[in-house]
C-alpha positions as CSV (number, residue, x, y, z in Angstrom):
1,M,-34.0,52.7,-62.3
2,E,-36.6,53.9,-60.0
3,K,-38.1,52.2,-56.7
4,Q,-41.1,50.9,-56.7
5,T,-43.6,50.1,-53.7
6,F,-47.2,48.1,-54.3
7,L,-49.6,47.4,-51.1
8,L,-51.1,44.6,-52.1
9,R,-54.9,45.5,-50.4
10,N,-57.3,43.9,-53.6
11,S,-55.9,42.0,-57.2
12,N,-56.1,44.8,-59.3
13,I,-52.9,45.5,-57.2
14,R,-51.9,42.3,-57.3
15,Q,-52.0,41.7,-61.2
16,N,-50.0,45.3,-61.8
17,C,-47.4,44.4,-59.7
18,I,-47.3,40.7,-61.6
19,A,-47.5,43.0,-64.8
20,T,-44.1,45.0,-63.9
21,I,-42.2,42.2,-63.0
22,Q,-42.8,40.2,-65.6
23,H,-41.7,43.8,-67.8
24,L,-38.2,44.4,-65.8
25,P,-35.0,43.4,-67.8
26,A,-33.5,40.3,-65.9
27,S,-29.6,40.5,-66.2
28,P,-26.8,38.5,-64.6
29,E,-24.3,41.3,-64.3
30,K,-26.9,43.6,-63.0
31,P,-30.0,41.9,-61.1
32,L,-32.9,43.9,-59.7
33,Q,-33.6,43.0,-56.1
34,V,-37.9,42.1,-55.9
35,T,-38.6,42.6,-52.0
36,I,-41.9,41.5,-50.3
37,Q,-42.2,42.3,-46.4
38,E,-45.2,42.9,-45.1
39,D,-45.5,47.2,-44.4
40,T,-44.4,49.2,-41.2
41,R,-46.5,49.4,-38.3
42,S,-48.9,53.0,-38.4
43,L,-49.0,55.9,-36.7
44,A,-52.0,54.4,-35.2
45,Q,-50.7,51.7,-33.5
46,N,-47.4,53.4,-32.1
47,R,-50.0,55.3,-30.6
48,M,-51.8,52.1,-28.8
49,L,-48.6,51.3,-27.9
50,W,-48.0,54.7,-26.4
51,A,-51.3,54.1,-24.1
52,C,-50.6,50.3,-23.5
53,L,-47.3,51.3,-22.2
54,R,-48.5,54.9,-20.2
55,D,-51.1,51.9,-18.8
56,V,-48.2,49.7,-17.3
57,S,-46.5,53.0,-16.1
58,E,-48.4,54.3,-13.8
59,Q,-49.5,51.0,-12.4
60,V,-46.6,48.5,-11.8
61,I,-43.8,48.3,-9.6
62,W,-40.5,46.9,-11.7
63,Y,-38.3,45.8,-9.0
64,G,-38.7,48.5,-6.3
65,K,-38.2,51.6,-9.5
66,K,-41.5,52.7,-11.0
67,L,-40.5,52.7,-15.0
68,D,-42.2,55.6,-17.0
69,S,-43.5,54.2,-20.4
70,E,-40.0,54.7,-22.4
71,S,-38.4,52.3,-20.3
72,W,-41.4,49.7,-20.3
73,K,-41.4,49.8,-24.5
74,H,-37.1,48.5,-23.8
75,V,-38.2,46.5,-21.5
76,F,-41.6,45.2,-23.9
77,S,-39.7,45.2,-26.7
78,A,-36.7,42.8,-25.6
79,A,-37.8,40.1,-24.7
80,L,-40.5,39.9,-27.7
81,N,-37.1,39.6,-29.9
82,R,-34.6,37.9,-27.2
83,Q,-32.3,40.8,-26.7
84,E,-29.5,40.8,-24.6
85,T,-28.0,42.7,-22.6
86,V,-24.5,44.1,-22.4
87,P,-22.4,45.9,-19.5
88,G,-22.9,49.6,-19.8
89,I,-19.1,51.7,-20.6
90,D,-20.0,53.3,-17.4
91,G,-21.7,50.7,-15.3
92,G,-24.7,49.7,-15.9
93,F,-26.2,47.2,-18.5
94,V,-28.0,48.4,-21.9
95,I,-29.5,46.5,-23.8
96,L,-29.2,45.7,-27.6
97,G,-32.7,46.5,-29.1
98,K,-34.8,46.8,-32.0
99,S,-36.9,50.1,-32.7
100,T,-40.3,49.6,-32.3
101,S,-40.4,52.6,-35.3
102,K,-39.0,49.9,-37.8
103,M,-41.9,47.3,-36.6
104,R,-43.5,45.1,-39.1
105,V,-47.4,45.0,-38.4
106,G,-47.1,41.7,-37.1
107,E,-44.0,42.6,-34.7
108,M,-46.5,45.2,-33.5
109,R,-49.1,43.6,-32.9
110,D,-47.2,40.7,-31.0
111,L,-45.6,43.4,-28.9
112,I,-49.1,44.9,-27.4
113,T,-49.9,41.1,-26.9
114,L,-47.3,40.8,-24.6
115,I,-47.9,44.1,-23.0
116,H,-51.9,43.2,-22.2
117,A,-50.8,39.5,-21.5
118,F,-48.3,41.0,-18.6
119,G,-50.4,43.2,-18.0
120,A,-53.7,40.4,-17.1
121,E,-50.8,38.5,-14.5
122,R,-50.7,42.0,-13.1
123,N,-54.9,43.1,-13.3
124,I,-53.8,46.1,-15.2
125,K,-56.7,48.5,-15.4
126,F,-56.3,49.4,-19.3
127,S,-57.4,52.8,-20.6
128,D,-60.1,52.1,-23.0
129,E,-57.4,53.6,-26.2
130,S,-55.6,50.2,-24.5
131,A,-58.0,48.4,-24.7
132,R,-58.9,48.7,-28.5
133,A,-55.2,48.4,-28.8
134,A,-55.7,44.6,-27.6
135,E,-59.3,44.0,-30.0
136,W,-56.9,45.0,-32.8
137,A,-54.1,42.4,-31.8
138,S,-56.6,39.5,-31.9
139,R,-58.4,41.4,-35.1
140,F,-55.5,41.4,-36.9
141,G,-54.3,37.6,-35.7
142,S,-52.0,35.3,-36.5
143,N,-50.9,35.7,-39.6
144,P,-49.1,38.8,-40.9
145,C,-50.1,39.1,-44.3
146,T,-54.5,38.8,-43.5
């Protein structure tokens, strides 16, 4: 059987999904798996994220160091997911992290909200694209299924 994906955007798609599930064979020997999950983040959301990270990287000195956008991405992702660090093979530390490319829309919303809260505490002047990211995150709300 081929994989089928439904993006629930309206009641017609919901009905098509229900009909498809109702016509699937049920078998204790070869059960099919049905997964309902939030969509992964979009390219537009990724652009908004990088605008926010760029603004932070240009304006914040972190413990005496200027970090690039990629480093800030790891810092914020680790904070969002309460990730841990382990000693590196040749010294330093490694964050056991989650890739932002695998984040769902709600996780991306939470990450952008975290970055803006961090920026507000440090009087960061966010660019227009970063401001759009904050507006998107607030409009998206706390319910990732809307």
